[in-house]
All heavy atoms as TSV, in Angstrom:
chain	resi	resn	atom	element	x	y	z
A	1	MET	N	N	-40.181	-14.376	-6.732
A	1	MET	CA	C	-38.953	-14.698	-6.023
A	1	MET	C	C	-37.833	-15.043	-7.004
A	1	MET	O	O	-36.948	-15.816	-6.705
A	1	MET	CB	C	-39.172	-15.848	-5.062
A	1	MET	CG	C	-40.179	-15.621	-3.937
A	1	MET	SD	S	-39.506	-14.835	-2.516
A	1	MET	CE	C	-38.446	-16.047	-1.851
A	2	ALA	N	N	-37.884	-14.469	-8.177
A	2	ALA	CA	C	-36.841	-14.740	-9.148
A	2	ALA	C	C	-35.489	-14.238	-8.650
A	2	ALA	O	O	-34.462	-14.841	-8.902
A	2	ALA	CB	C	-37.198	-14.072	-10.476
A	3	ARG	N	N	-35.493	-13.146	-7.964
A	3	ARG	CA	C	-34.224	-12.589	-7.480
A	3	ARG	C	C	-33.567	-13.524	-6.463
A	3	ARG	O	O	-32.361	-13.626	-6.401
A	3	ARG	CB	C	-34.468	-11.203	-6.845
A	3	ARG	CG	C	-33.221	-10.509	-6.410
A	3	ARG	CD	C	-32.259	-10.292	-7.574
A	3	ARG	NE	N	-30.954	-9.944	-7.083
A	3	ARG	CZ	C	-29.812	-10.279	-7.631
A	3	ARG	NH1	N	-29.799	-10.963	-8.751
A	3	ARG	NH2	N	-28.670	-9.943	-7.124
A	4	GLY	N	N	-34.365	-14.193	-5.669
A	4	GLY	CA	C	-33.804	-15.140	-4.686
A	4	GLY	C	C	-33.044	-16.260	-5.387
A	4	GLY	O	O	-31.961	-16.638	-4.951
A	5	GLN	N	N	-33.594	-16.789	-6.456
A	5	GLN	CA	C	-32.932	-17.868	-7.206
A	5	GLN	C	C	-31.661	-17.342	-7.873
A	5	GLN	O	O	-30.628	-18.008	-7.876
A	5	GLN	CB	C	-33.888	-18.454	-8.247
A	5	GLN	CG	C	-33.298	-19.584	-9.066
A	5	GLN	CD	C	-32.954	-20.816	-8.216
A	5	GLN	OE1	O	-33.467	-21.000	-7.130
A	5	GLN	NE2	N	-32.056	-21.636	-8.749
A	6	GLN	N	N	-31.723	-16.129	-8.428
A	6	GLN	CA	C	-30.538	-15.539	-9.071
A	6	GLN	C	C	-29.440	-15.325	-8.038
A	6	GLN	O	O	-28.260	-15.540	-8.324
A	6	GLN	CB	C	-30.907	-14.225	-9.720
A	6	GLN	CG	C	-31.781	-14.352	-10.943
A	6	GLN	CD	C	-32.243	-12.999	-11.449
A	6	GLN	OE1	O	-32.122	-12.000	-10.752
A	6	GLN	NE2	N	-32.801	-12.984	-12.657
A	7	LYS	N	N	-29.828	-14.931	-6.844
A	7	LYS	CA	C	-28.832	-14.717	-5.770
A	7	LYS	C	C	-28.129	-16.011	-5.420
A	7	LYS	O	O	-26.896	-16.052	-5.292
A	7	LYS	CB	C	-29.547	-14.138	-4.549
A	7	LYS	CG	C	-28.652	-13.899	-3.369
A	7	LYS	CD	C	-29.443	-13.336	-2.211
A	7	LYS	CE	C	-28.603	-13.175	-0.981
A	7	LYS	NZ	N	-29.393	-12.712	0.163
A	8	ILE	N	N	-28.887	-17.091	-5.300
A	8	ILE	CA	C	-28.303	-18.389	-4.964
A	8	ILE	C	C	-27.360	-18.849	-6.082
A	8	ILE	O	O	-26.246	-19.328	-5.810
A	8	ILE	CB	C	-29.408	-19.426	-4.707
A	8	ILE	CG1	C	-30.175	-19.057	-3.437
A	8	ILE	CG2	C	-28.855	-20.827	-4.605
A	8	ILE	CD1	C	-31.454	-19.840	-3.230
A	9	GLN	N	N	-27.776	-18.683	-7.323
A	9	GLN	CA	C	-26.929	-19.080	-8.445
A	9	GLN	C	C	-25.641	-18.266	-8.472
A	9	GLN	O	O	-24.559	-18.798	-8.739
A	9	GLN	CB	C	-27.684	-18.922	-9.761
A	9	GLN	CG	C	-28.796	-19.930	-9.949
A	9	GLN	CD	C	-29.634	-19.652	-11.179
A	9	GLN	OE1	O	-29.589	-18.550	-11.742
A	9	GLN	NE2	N	-30.425	-20.642	-11.601
A	10	SER	N	N	-25.756	-16.988	-8.218
A	10	SER	CA	C	-24.580	-16.108	-8.191
A	10	SER	C	C	-23.622	-16.518	-7.081
A	10	SER	O	O	-22.391	-16.554	-7.281
A	10	SER	CB	C	-25.027	-14.668	-8.019
A	10	SER	OG	O	-23.911	-13.822	-7.925
A	11	GLN	N	N	-24.139	-16.846	-5.921
A	11	GLN	CA	C	-23.298	-17.258	-4.814
A	11	GLN	C	C	-22.573	-18.576	-5.134
A	11	GLN	O	O	-21.382	-18.726	-4.836
A	11	GLN	CB	C	-24.120	-17.429	-3.532
A	11	GLN	CG	C	-24.576	-16.117	-2.933
A	11	GLN	CD	C	-25.524	-16.315	-1.766
A	11	GLN	OE1	O	-26.076	-17.394	-1.562
A	11	GLN	NE2	N	-25.728	-15.259	-1.010
A	12	GLN	N	N	-23.271	-19.495	-5.758
A	12	GLN	CA	C	-22.665	-20.765	-6.131
A	12	GLN	C	C	-21.554	-20.560	-7.172
A	12	GLN	O	O	-20.497	-21.165	-7.102
A	12	GLN	CB	C	-23.729	-21.728	-6.676
A	12	GLN	CG	C	-24.663	-22.229	-5.624
A	12	GLN	CD	C	-25.826	-23.023	-6.203
A	12	GLN	OE1	O	-26.075	-22.983	-7.396
A	12	GLN	NE2	N	-26.552	-23.720	-5.343
A	13	LYS	N	N	-21.819	-19.689	-8.143
A	13	LYS	CA	C	-20.822	-19.389	-9.178
A	13	LYS	C	C	-19.573	-18.758	-8.570
A	13	LYS	O	O	-18.441	-19.129	-8.893
A	13	LYS	CB	C	-21.449	-18.433	-10.212
A	13	LYS	CG	C	-20.535	-18.038	-11.329
A	13	LYS	CD	C	-21.286	-17.104	-12.264
A	13	LYS	CE	C	-20.343	-16.316	-13.131
A	13	LYS	NZ	N	-21.017	-15.293	-13.913
A	14	ASN	N	N	-19.764	-17.816	-7.651
A	14	ASN	CA	C	-18.630	-17.156	-7.004
A	14	ASN	C	C	-17.848	-18.134	-6.132
A	14	ASN	O	O	-16.616	-18.045	-6.038
A	14	ASN	CB	C	-19.097	-15.959	-6.192
A	14	ASN	CG	C	-19.535	-14.814	-7.059
A	14	ASN	OD1	O	-19.129	-14.701	-8.202
A	14	ASN	ND2	N	-20.396	-13.961	-6.515
A	15	GLN	N	N	-18.554	-19.048	-5.474
A	15	GLN	CA	C	-17.886	-20.041	-4.650
A	15	GLN	C	C	-17.024	-20.975	-5.497
A	15	GLN	O	O	-15.903	-21.304	-5.136
A	15	GLN	CB	C	-18.907	-20.852	-3.858
A	15	GLN	CG	C	-18.288	-21.818	-2.873
A	15	GLN	CD	C	-17.477	-21.129	-1.803
A	15	GLN	OE1	O	-17.834	-20.057	-1.320
A	15	GLN	NE2	N	-16.344	-21.706	-1.440
A	16	LYS	N	N	-17.535	-21.386	-6.669
A	16	LYS	CA	C	-16.760	-22.232	-7.570
A	16	LYS	C	C	-15.499	-21.507	-8.055
A	16	LYS	O	O	-14.431	-22.092	-8.144
A	16	LYS	CB	C	-17.602	-22.651	-8.776
A	16	LYS	CG	C	-18.620	-23.705	-8.475
A	16	LYS	CD	C	-19.394	-24.084	-9.731
A	16	LYS	CE	C	-20.493	-25.066	-9.413
A	16	LYS	NZ	N	-21.288	-25.405	-10.601
A	17	LYS	N	N	-15.644	-20.220	-8.354
A	17	LYS	CA	C	-14.500	-19.435	-8.817
A	17	LYS	C	C	-13.453	-19.314	-7.717
A	17	LYS	O	O	-12.251	-19.433	-7.948
A	17	LYS	CB	C	-14.969	-18.035	-9.243
A	17	LYS	CG	C	-13.904	-17.212	-9.931
A	17	LYS	CD	C	-14.364	-15.814	-10.255
A	17	LYS	CE	C	-15.435	-15.785	-11.310
A	17	LYS	NZ	N	-15.768	-14.404	-11.730
A	18	ALA	N	N	-13.900	-19.095	-6.478
A	18	ALA	CA	C	-12.968	-18.974	-5.351
A	18	ALA	C	C	-12.272	-20.306	-5.084
A	18	ALA	O	O	-11.072	-20.322	-4.791
A	18	ALA	CB	C	-13.718	-18.506	-4.107
A	19	ASP	N	N	-13.009	-21.416	-5.192
A	19	ASP	CA	C	-12.400	-22.728	-4.989
A	19	ASP	C	C	-11.359	-23.018	-6.059
A	19	ASP	O	O	-10.298	-23.562	-5.764
A	19	ASP	CB	C	-13.477	-23.813	-5.016
A	19	ASP	CG	C	-14.383	-23.768	-3.763
A	19	ASP	OD1	O	-13.964	-23.160	-2.764
A	19	ASP	OD2	O	-15.488	-24.338	-3.834
A	20	ALA	N	N	-11.648	-22.645	-7.298
A	20	ALA	CA	C	-10.688	-22.869	-8.374
A	20	ALA	C	C	-9.415	-22.043	-8.156
A	20	ALA	O	O	-8.304	-22.537	-8.390
A	20	ALA	CB	C	-11.314	-22.506	-9.721
A	21	ALA	N	N	-9.578	-20.814	-7.706
A	21	ALA	CA	C	-8.406	-19.970	-7.423
A	21	ALA	C	C	-7.589	-20.537	-6.283
A	21	ALA	O	O	-6.356	-20.507	-6.287
A	21	ALA	CB	C	-8.857	-18.554	-7.121
A	22	ARG	N	N	-8.261	-21.064	-5.270
A	22	ARG	CA	C	-7.577	-21.645	-4.122
A	22	ARG	C	C	-6.790	-22.892	-4.535
A	22	ARG	O	O	-5.659	-23.098	-4.095
A	22	ARG	CB	C	-8.595	-21.976	-3.026
A	22	ARG	CG	C	-7.956	-22.156	-1.679
A	22	ARG	CD	C	-8.967	-22.304	-0.549
A	22	ARG	NE	N	-9.971	-21.259	-0.523
A	22	ARG	CZ	C	-11.287	-21.471	-0.634
A	22	ARG	NH1	N	-11.759	-22.689	-0.747
A	22	ARG	NH2	N	-12.140	-20.471	-0.607
A	23	LYS	N	N	-7.378	-23.727	-5.398
A	23	LYS	CA	C	-6.696	-24.931	-5.876
A	23	LYS	C	C	-5.509	-24.594	-6.752
A	23	LYS	O	O	-4.520	-25.301	-6.757
A	23	LYS	CB	C	-7.675	-25.817	-6.649
A	23	LYS	CG	C	-8.643	-26.561	-5.778
A	23	LYS	CD	C	-9.545	-27.469	-6.606
A	23	LYS	CE	C	-10.540	-28.180	-5.740
A	23	LYS	NZ	N	-11.425	-29.056	-6.538
A	24	ALA	N	N	-5.626	-23.495	-7.488
A	24	ALA	CA	C	-4.532	-23.090	-8.384
A	24	ALA	C	C	-3.370	-22.474	-7.615
A	24	ALA	O	O	-2.307	-22.255	-8.175
A	24	ALA	CB	C	-5.058	-22.112	-9.426
A	25	GLY	N	N	-3.574	-22.189	-6.347
A	25	GLY	CA	C	-2.508	-21.658	-5.523
A	25	GLY	C	C	-2.440	-20.131	-5.564
A	25	GLY	O	O	-1.435	-19.551	-5.183
A	26	ILE	N	N	-3.479	-19.482	-6.026
A	26	ILE	CA	C	-3.509	-18.040	-6.069
A	26	ILE	C	C	-3.952	-17.520	-4.719
A	26	ILE	O	O	-5.075	-17.775	-4.292
A	26	ILE	CB	C	-4.466	-17.540	-7.182
A	26	ILE	CG1	C	-4.022	-18.073	-8.539
A	26	ILE	CG2	C	-4.536	-16.023	-7.179
A	26	ILE	CD1	C	-5.011	-17.844	-9.649
A	27	ASP	N	N	-3.073	-16.834	-4.054
A	27	ASP	CA	C	-3.373	-16.285	-2.727
A	27	ASP	C	C	-3.135	-14.789	-2.781
A	27	ASP	O	O	-1.992	-14.335	-2.877
A	27	ASP	CB	C	-2.494	-16.961	-1.682
A	27	ASP	CG	C	-2.862	-16.542	-0.268
A	27	ASP	OD1	O	-3.953	-15.970	-0.072
A	27	ASP	OD2	O	-2.069	-16.826	0.645
A	28	GLN	N	N	-4.197	-14.022	-2.709
A	28	GLN	CA	C	-4.076	-12.572	-2.853
A	28	GLN	C	C	-3.319	-11.956	-1.693
A	28	GLN	O	O	-2.545	-11.015	-1.866
A	28	GLN	CB	C	-5.459	-11.951	-2.982
A	28	GLN	CG	C	-6.151	-12.283	-4.273
A	28	GLN	CD	C	-7.535	-11.672	-4.369
A	28	GLN	OE1	O	-8.058	-11.164	-3.397
A	28	GLN	NE2	N	-8.112	-11.731	-5.559
A	29	LYS	N	N	-3.507	-12.461	-0.496
A	29	LYS	CA	C	-2.824	-11.906	0.663
A	29	LYS	C	C	-1.323	-12.125	0.565
A	29	LYS	O	O	-0.531	-11.240	0.878
A	29	LYS	CB	C	-3.366	-12.523	1.960
A	29	LYS	CG	C	-4.755	-12.062	2.315
A	29	LYS	CD	C	-5.203	-12.657	3.643
A	29	LYS	CE	C	-6.602	-12.232	3.975
A	29	LYS	NZ	N	-7.059	-12.802	5.246
A	30	ALA	N	N	-0.911	-13.311	0.137
A	30	ALA	CA	C	0.510	-13.606	0.009
A	30	ALA	C	C	1.140	-12.761	-1.096
A	30	ALA	O	O	2.254	-12.258	-0.937
A	30	ALA	CB	C	0.723	-15.074	-0.254
A	31	ALA	N	N	0.416	-12.582	-2.200
A	31	ALA	CA	C	0.935	-11.771	-3.297
A	31	ALA	C	C	1.075	-10.312	-2.863
A	31	ALA	O	O	2.057	-9.648	-3.206
A	31	ALA	CB	C	0.020	-11.878	-4.502
A	32	ALA	N	N	0.124	-9.812	-2.114
A	32	ALA	CA	C	0.195	-8.427	-1.637
A	32	ALA	C	C	1.343	-8.256	-0.669
A	32	ALA	O	O	2.066	-7.257	-0.712
A	32	ALA	CB	C	-1.126	-8.023	-0.996
A	33	ALA	N	N	1.541	-9.209	0.236
A	33	ALA	CA	C	2.627	-9.118	1.193
A	33	ALA	C	C	3.987	-9.202	0.509
A	33	ALA	O	O	4.955	-8.560	0.932
A	33	ALA	CB	C	2.500	-10.232	2.232
A	34	LYS	N	N	4.070	-9.997	-0.557
A	34	LYS	CA	C	5.323	-10.144	-1.278
A	34	LYS	C	C	5.708	-8.832	-1.986
A	34	LYS	O	O	6.886	-8.533	-2.143
A	34	LYS	CB	C	5.185	-11.264	-2.310
A	34	LYS	CG	C	6.455	-11.634	-2.992
A	34	LYS	CD	C	6.246	-12.817	-3.908
A	34	LYS	CE	C	7.525	-13.208	-4.598
A	34	LYS	NZ	N	7.324	-14.348	-5.517
A	35	ALA	N	N	4.712	-8.043	-2.403
A	35	ALA	CA	C	4.970	-6.795	-3.116
A	35	ALA	C	C	5.449	-5.695	-2.172
A	35	ALA	O	O	6.050	-4.718	-2.620
A	35	ALA	CB	C	3.707	-6.333	-3.835
A	36	LEU	N	N	5.213	-5.829	-0.871
A	36	LEU	CA	C	5.642	-4.804	0.081
A	36	LEU	C	C	7.051	-5.119	0.549
A	36	LEU	O	O	7.270	-6.019	1.331
A	36	LEU	CB	C	4.673	-4.779	1.265
A	36	LEU	CG	C	3.217	-4.500	0.946
A	36	LEU	CD1	C	2.355	-4.648	2.193
A	36	LEU	CD2	C	3.046	-3.125	0.346
A	37	ASN	N	N	8.022	-4.338	0.063
A	37	ASN	CA	C	9.392	-4.660	0.405
A	37	ASN	C	C	10.194	-3.487	0.954
A	37	ASN	O	O	11.392	-3.581	1.068
A	37	ASN	CB	C	10.120	-5.275	-0.791
A	37	ASN	CG	C	9.933	-4.484	-2.057
A	37	ASN	OD1	O	9.428	-3.373	-1.996
A	37	ASN	ND2	N	10.317	-5.023	-3.172
A	38	HIS	N	N	9.543	-2.380	1.303
A	38	HIS	CA	C	10.223	-1.261	1.945
A	38	HIS	C	C	9.555	-1.014	3.291
A	38	HIS	O	O	8.340	-0.846	3.360
A	38	HIS	CB	C	10.134	0.014	1.092
A	38	HIS	CG	C	10.832	-0.114	-0.212
A	38	HIS	ND1	N	12.197	0.000	-0.329
A	38	HIS	CD2	C	10.392	-0.378	-1.455
A	38	HIS	CE1	C	12.548	-0.171	-1.578
A	38	HIS	NE2	N	11.470	-0.417	-2.298
A	39	LYS	N	N	10.343	-1.009	4.351
A	39	LYS	CA	C	9.813	-0.848	5.710
A	39	LYS	C	C	10.218	0.501	6.267
A	39	LYS	O	O	11.400	0.866	6.236
A	39	LYS	CB	C	10.320	-1.967	6.610
A	39	LYS	CG	C	9.680	-1.956	7.988
A	39	LYS	CD	C	10.260	-3.018	8.893
A	39	LYS	CE	C	9.683	-4.355	8.554
A	39	LYS	NZ	N	10.040	-5.381	9.553
A	40	CYS	N	N	9.244	1.250	6.767
A	40	CYS	CA	C	9.506	2.547	7.380
A	40	CYS	C	C	10.330	2.318	8.635
A	40	CYS	O	O	10.021	1.452	9.470
A	40	CYS	CB	C	8.195	3.246	7.704
A	40	CYS	SG	S	8.388	4.825	8.511
A	41	THR	N	N	11.350	3.147	8.816
A	41	THR	CA	C	12.234	2.980	9.966
A	41	THR	C	C	11.623	3.503	11.246
A	41	THR	O	O	12.043	3.117	12.339
A	41	THR	CB	C	13.568	3.722	9.714
A	41	THR	OG1	O	13.283	5.081	9.436
A	41	THR	CG2	C	14.327	3.099	8.549
A	42	VAL	N	N	10.604	4.344	11.144
A	42	VAL	CA	C	9.988	4.938	12.346
A	42	VAL	C	C	8.796	4.097	12.817
A	42	VAL	O	O	8.747	3.663	13.968
A	42	VAL	CB	C	9.554	6.387	12.076
A	42	VAL	CG1	C	8.865	6.974	13.291
A	42	VAL	CG2	C	10.746	7.229	11.688
A	43	CYS	N	N	7.826	3.879	11.927
A	43	CYS	CA	C	6.580	3.202	12.339
A	43	CYS	C	C	6.495	1.757	11.849
A	43	CYS	O	O	5.533	1.068	12.147
A	43	CYS	CB	C	5.368	3.984	11.848
A	43	CYS	SG	S	5.227	4.060	10.062
A	44	LEU	N	N	7.489	1.293	11.110
A	44	LEU	CA	C	7.569	-0.065	10.585
A	44	LEU	C	C	6.432	-0.435	9.629
A	44	LEU	O	O	6.141	-1.614	9.450
A	44	LEU	CB	C	7.654	-1.081	11.741
A	44	LEU	CG	C	8.805	-0.869	12.725
A	44	LEU	CD1	C	8.750	-1.903	13.812
A	44	LEU	CD2	C	10.142	-0.903	12.023
A	45	ALA	N	N	5.815	0.550	9.009
A	45	ALA	CA	C	4.808	0.270	7.985
A	45	ALA	C	C	5.505	-0.186	6.720
A	45	ALA	O	O	6.614	0.230	6.406
A	45	ALA	CB	C	3.989	1.546	7.714
A	46	MET	N	N	4.827	-1.040	5.965
A	46	MET	CA	C	5.398	-1.584	4.740
A	46	MET	C	C	4.869	-0.826	3.523
A	46	MET	O	O	3.687	-0.513	3.461
A	46	MET	CB	C	5.047	-3.069	4.606
A	46	MET	CG	C	5.574	-3.923	5.751
A	46	MET	SD	S	7.355	-4.019	5.813
A	46	MET	CE	C	7.672	-5.051	4.399
A	47	MET	N	N	5.757	-0.533	2.575
A	47	MET	CA	C	5.414	0.181	1.343
A	47	MET	C	C	5.918	-0.595	0.133
A	47	MET	O	O	6.922	-1.290	0.216
A	47	MET	CB	C	6.065	1.553	1.343
A	47	MET	CG	C	5.217	2.703	1.826
A	47	MET	SD	S	4.824	2.750	3.550
A	47	MET	CE	C	6.321	3.000	4.394
A	48	PRO	N	N	5.233	-0.454	-1.028
A	48	PRO	CA	C	5.616	-1.225	-2.201
A	48	PRO	C	C	6.820	-0.687	-2.966
A	48	PRO	O	O	7.555	-1.435	-3.586
A	48	PRO	CB	C	4.369	-1.200	-3.076
A	48	PRO	CG	C	3.661	0.042	-2.671
A	48	PRO	CD	C	3.956	0.219	-1.215
A	49	ASP	N	N	7.044	0.639	-2.950
A	49	ASP	CA	C	8.139	1.189	-3.730
A	49	ASP	C	C	8.741	2.391	-3.011
A	49	ASP	O	O	8.143	2.949	-2.093
A	49	ASP	CB	C	7.685	1.570	-5.140
A	49	ASP	CG	C	6.503	2.511	-5.141
A	49	ASP	OD1	O	6.470	3.455	-4.341
A	49	ASP	OD2	O	5.590	2.307	-5.965
A	50	PRO	N	N	9.934	2.815	-3.413
A	50	PRO	CA	C	10.620	3.908	-2.713
A	50	PRO	C	C	9.890	5.243	-2.823
A	50	PRO	O	O	9.947	6.052	-1.905
A	50	PRO	CB	C	11.995	3.982	-3.383
A	50	PRO	CG	C	12.053	2.928	-4.382
A	50	PRO	CD	C	10.785	2.178	-4.399
A	51	LYS	N	N	9.215	5.479	-3.938
A	51	LYS	CA	C	8.492	6.741	-4.104
A	51	LYS	C	C	7.373	6.869	-3.071
A	51	LYS	O	O	7.218	7.901	-2.424
A	51	LYS	CB	C	7.938	6.835	-5.521
A	51	LYS	CG	C	7.239	8.132	-5.814
A	51	LYS	CD	C	6.743	8.171	-7.247
A	51	LYS	CE	C	5.978	9.447	-7.517
A	51	LYS	NZ	N	5.423	9.464	-8.874
A	52	THR	N	N	6.617	5.809	-2.906
A	52	THR	CA	C	5.547	5.795	-1.916
A	52	THR	C	C	6.133	5.905	-0.511
A	52	THR	O	O	5.572	6.597	0.352
A	52	THR	CB	C	4.745	4.490	-2.019
A	52	THR	OG1	O	4.297	4.341	-3.353
A	52	THR	CG2	C	3.544	4.503	-1.101
A	53	TYR	N	N	7.256	5.236	-0.270
A	53	TYR	CA	C	7.920	5.295	1.022
A	53	TYR	C	C	8.343	6.734	1.335
A	53	TYR	O	O	8.149	7.220	2.449
A	53	TYR	CB	C	9.116	4.349	1.004
A	53	TYR	CG	C	9.934	4.285	2.284
A	53	TYR	CD1	C	9.419	4.710	3.504
A	53	TYR	CD2	C	11.208	3.780	2.255
A	53	TYR	CE1	C	10.185	4.622	4.647
A	53	TYR	CE2	C	11.983	3.698	3.390
A	53	TYR	CZ	C	11.454	4.111	4.594
A	53	TYR	OH	O	12.211	4.025	5.724
A	54	LYS	N	N	8.915	7.428	0.346
A	54	LYS	CA	C	9.338	8.809	0.571
A	54	LYS	C	C	8.154	9.703	0.864
A	54	LYS	O	O	8.206	10.542	1.771
A	54	LYS	CB	C	10.113	9.327	-0.640
A	54	LYS	CG	C	10.687	10.709	-0.415
A	54	LYS	CD	C	11.582	11.129	-1.549
A	54	LYS	CE	C	12.190	12.498	-1.252
A	54	LYS	NZ	N	13.117	12.897	-2.294
A	55	GLN	N	N	7.050	9.547	0.121
A	55	GLN	CA	C	5.856	10.338	0.373
A	55	GLN	C	C	5.324	10.073	1.773
A	55	GLN	O	O	4.940	10.994	2.491
A	55	GLN	CB	C	4.765	10.026	-0.652
A	55	GLN	CG	C	5.069	10.535	-2.039
A	55	GLN	CD	C	4.038	10.057	-3.045
A	55	GLN	OE1	O	3.233	9.185	-2.770
A	55	GLN	NE2	N	4.067	10.664	-4.219
A	56	HIS	N	N	5.299	8.808	2.163
A	56	HIS	CA	C	4.845	8.432	3.500
A	56	HIS	C	C	5.719	9.100	4.555
A	56	HIS	O	O	5.210	9.698	5.498
A	56	HIS	CB	C	4.898	6.911	3.666
A	56	HIS	CG	C	4.890	6.463	5.101
A	56	HIS	ND1	N	3.753	6.349	5.843
A	56	HIS	CD2	C	5.907	6.118	5.922
A	56	HIS	CE1	C	4.067	5.961	7.058
A	56	HIS	NE2	N	5.365	5.805	7.143
A	57	PHE	N	N	6.998	9.013	4.359
A	57	PHE	CA	C	7.939	9.533	5.359
A	57	PHE	C	C	7.805	11.050	5.500
A	57	PHE	O	O	7.810	11.578	6.611
A	57	PHE	CB	C	9.389	9.168	4.995
A	57	PHE	CG	C	10.288	9.124	6.183
A	57	PHE	CD1	C	10.426	7.945	6.914
A	57	PHE	CD2	C	10.975	10.247	6.591
A	57	PHE	CE1	C	11.242	7.911	8.018
A	57	PHE	CE2	C	11.798	10.213	7.701
A	57	PHE	CZ	C	11.934	9.034	8.426
A	58	GLU	N	N	7.677	11.743	4.359
A	58	GLU	CA	C	7.556	13.209	4.416
A	58	GLU	C	C	6.236	13.642	5.048
A	58	GLU	O	O	6.175	14.670	5.730
A	58	GLU	CB	C	7.666	13.782	2.991
A	58	GLU	CG	C	9.061	13.675	2.428
A	58	GLU	CD	C	9.137	14.051	0.973
A	58	GLU	OE1	O	8.063	14.119	0.318
A	58	GLU	OE2	O	10.252	14.227	0.466
A	59	ASN	N	N	5.161	12.884	4.851
A	59	ASN	CA	C	3.860	13.250	5.395
A	59	ASN	C	C	3.657	12.825	6.845
A	59	ASN	O	O	3.108	13.582	7.634
A	59	ASN	CB	C	2.734	12.657	4.543
A	59	ASN	CG	C	2.666	13.302	3.184
A	59	ASN	OD1	O	2.917	14.473	3.028
A	59	ASN	ND2	N	2.321	12.500	2.186
A	60	LYS	N	N	4.110	11.650	7.196
A	60	LYS	CA	C	3.842	11.096	8.522
A	60	LYS	C	C	4.933	11.409	9.543
A	60	LYS	O	O	4.669	11.440	10.740
A	60	LYS	CB	C	3.672	9.573	8.454
A	60	LYS	CG	C	2.535	9.123	7.568
A	60	LYS	CD	C	1.212	9.510	8.149
A	60	LYS	CE	C	0.082	9.013	7.270
A	60	LYS	NZ	N	-1.219	9.378	7.758
A	61	HIS	N	N	6.163	11.632	9.073
A	61	HIS	CA	C	7.280	11.848	9.994
A	61	HIS	C	C	8.087	13.091	9.556
A	61	HIS	O	O	9.274	12.981	9.260
A	61	HIS	CB	C	8.181	10.625	10.018
A	61	HIS	CG	C	7.466	9.324	10.129
A	61	HIS	ND1	N	6.734	8.954	11.236
A	61	HIS	CD2	C	7.316	8.300	9.242
A	61	HIS	CE1	C	6.206	7.753	11.021
A	61	HIS	NE2	N	6.534	7.357	9.815
A	62	PRO	N	N	7.471	14.253	9.504
A	62	PRO	CA	C	8.156	15.432	8.975
A	62	PRO	C	C	9.333	15.910	9.841
A	62	PRO	O	O	10.270	16.504	9.329
A	62	PRO	CB	C	7.072	16.489	8.907
A	62	PRO	CG	C	6.078	16.080	9.926
A	62	PRO	CD	C	6.122	14.578	9.939
A	63	LYS	N	N	9.312	15.612	11.133
A	63	LYS	CA	C	10.375	16.077	12.015
A	63	LYS	C	C	11.564	15.127	12.048
A	63	LYS	O	O	12.666	15.506	12.440
A	63	LYS	CB	C	9.835	16.270	13.428
A	63	LYS	CG	C	8.816	17.389	13.520
A	63	LYS	CD	C	8.338	17.578	14.921
A	63	LYS	CE	C	7.302	18.685	14.968
A	63	LYS	NZ	N	6.786	18.897	16.323
A	64	SER	N	N	11.379	13.915	11.592
A	64	SER	CA	C	12.459	12.937	11.569
A	64	SER	C	C	13.348	13.156	10.356
A	64	SER	O	O	12.865	13.558	9.280
A	64	SER	CB	C	11.888	11.512	11.505
A	64	SER	OG	O	11.090	11.257	12.625
A	65	PRO	N	N	14.651	12.896	10.486
A	65	PRO	CA	C	15.540	13.044	9.332
A	65	PRO	C	C	15.234	11.955	8.293
A	65	PRO	O	O	14.916	10.831	8.637
A	65	PRO	CB	C	16.929	12.875	9.921
A	65	PRO	CG	C	16.722	12.126	11.193
A	65	PRO	CD	C	15.348	12.494	11.692
A	66	LEU	N	N	15.382	12.329	7.033
A	66	LEU	CA	C	15.114	11.417	5.913
A	66	LEU	C	C	16.163	10.311	5.899
A	66	LEU	O	O	17.357	10.595	5.982
A	66	LEU	CB	C	15.149	12.200	4.606
A	66	LEU	CG	C	14.500	11.582	3.396
A	66	LEU	CD1	C	12.990	11.437	3.615
A	66	LEU	CD2	C	14.737	12.439	2.171
A	67	PRO	N	N	15.755	9.037	5.803
A	67	PRO	CA	C	16.735	7.944	5.749
A	67	PRO	C	C	17.634	8.052	4.500
A	67	PRO	O	O	17.229	8.602	3.494
A	67	PRO	CB	C	15.863	6.673	5.663
A	67	PRO	CG	C	14.547	7.081	6.163
A	67	PRO	CD	C	14.394	8.530	5.835
A	68	SER	N	N	18.818	7.505	4.603
A	68	SER	CA	C	19.779	7.628	3.513
A	68	SER	C	C	19.307	6.962	2.237
A	68	SER	O	O	19.632	7.436	1.139
A	68	SER	CB	C	21.110	7.011	3.946
A	68	SER	OG	O	20.932	5.652	4.262
A	69	GLU	N	N	18.519	5.895	2.338
A	69	GLU	CA	C	18.051	5.213	1.113
A	69	GLU	C	C	17.002	6.029	0.360
A	69	GLU	O	O	16.737	5.762	-0.808
A	69	GLU	CB	C	17.489	3.822	1.413
A	69	GLU	CG	C	16.249	3.802	2.279
A	69	GLU	CD	C	16.519	3.569	3.748
A	69	GLU	OE1	O	17.678	3.673	4.177
A	69	GLU	OE2	O	15.564	3.272	4.477
A	70	LEU	N	N	16.445	7.066	0.989
A	70	LEU	CA	C	15.454	7.894	0.315
A	70	LEU	C	C	16.019	9.217	-0.196
A	70	LEU	O	O	15.317	9.972	-0.875
A	70	LEU	CB	C	14.288	8.224	1.277
A	70	LEU	CG	C	13.457	7.059	1.720
A	70	LEU	CD1	C	12.371	7.509	2.669
A	70	LEU	CD2	C	12.836	6.352	0.525
A	71	SER	N	N	17.258	9.500	0.083
A	71	SER	CA	C	17.818	10.799	-0.315
A	71	SER	C	C	17.920	10.963	-1.822
A	71	SER	O	O	17.797	12.065	-2.338
A	71	SER	CB	C	19.188	10.967	0.325
A	71	SER	OG	O	20.052	9.951	-0.114
A	72	ASP	N	N	18.119	9.883	-2.575
A	72	ASP	CA	C	18.247	9.981	-4.023
A	72	ASP	C	C	16.955	9.771	-4.774
A	72	ASP	O	O	16.902	9.929	-5.975
A	72	ASP	CB	C	19.313	8.993	-4.537
A	72	ASP	CG	C	18.934	7.565	-4.211
A	72	ASP	OD1	O	18.072	7.337	-3.348
A	72	ASP	OD2	O	19.539	6.650	-4.813
A	73	VAL	N	N	15.868	9.438	-4.101
A	73	VAL	CA	C	14.575	9.186	-4.763
A	73	VAL	C	C	13.897	10.505	-5.057
A	73	VAL	O	O	13.826	11.402	-4.296
A	73	VAL	CB	C	13.669	8.300	-3.895
A	73	VAL	CG1	C	12.304	8.141	-4.525
A	73	VAL	CG2	C	14.320	6.948	-3.675
């Protein structure tokens, strides 16, 4: 049952790491949400940069006219 003990130790180590990150104020969900700053005008999906937004718009909404902020990208 050596693997069982290793599993418990690994879980404890990961829990300590997660607690330390939580105390330090590192929140992955908040950081990810902060990086999304372009909103699709049709489906309201959030994108991180204009290039990705333009690709999304061309693929998901081909019949809709391209928004003015994407014309120069």
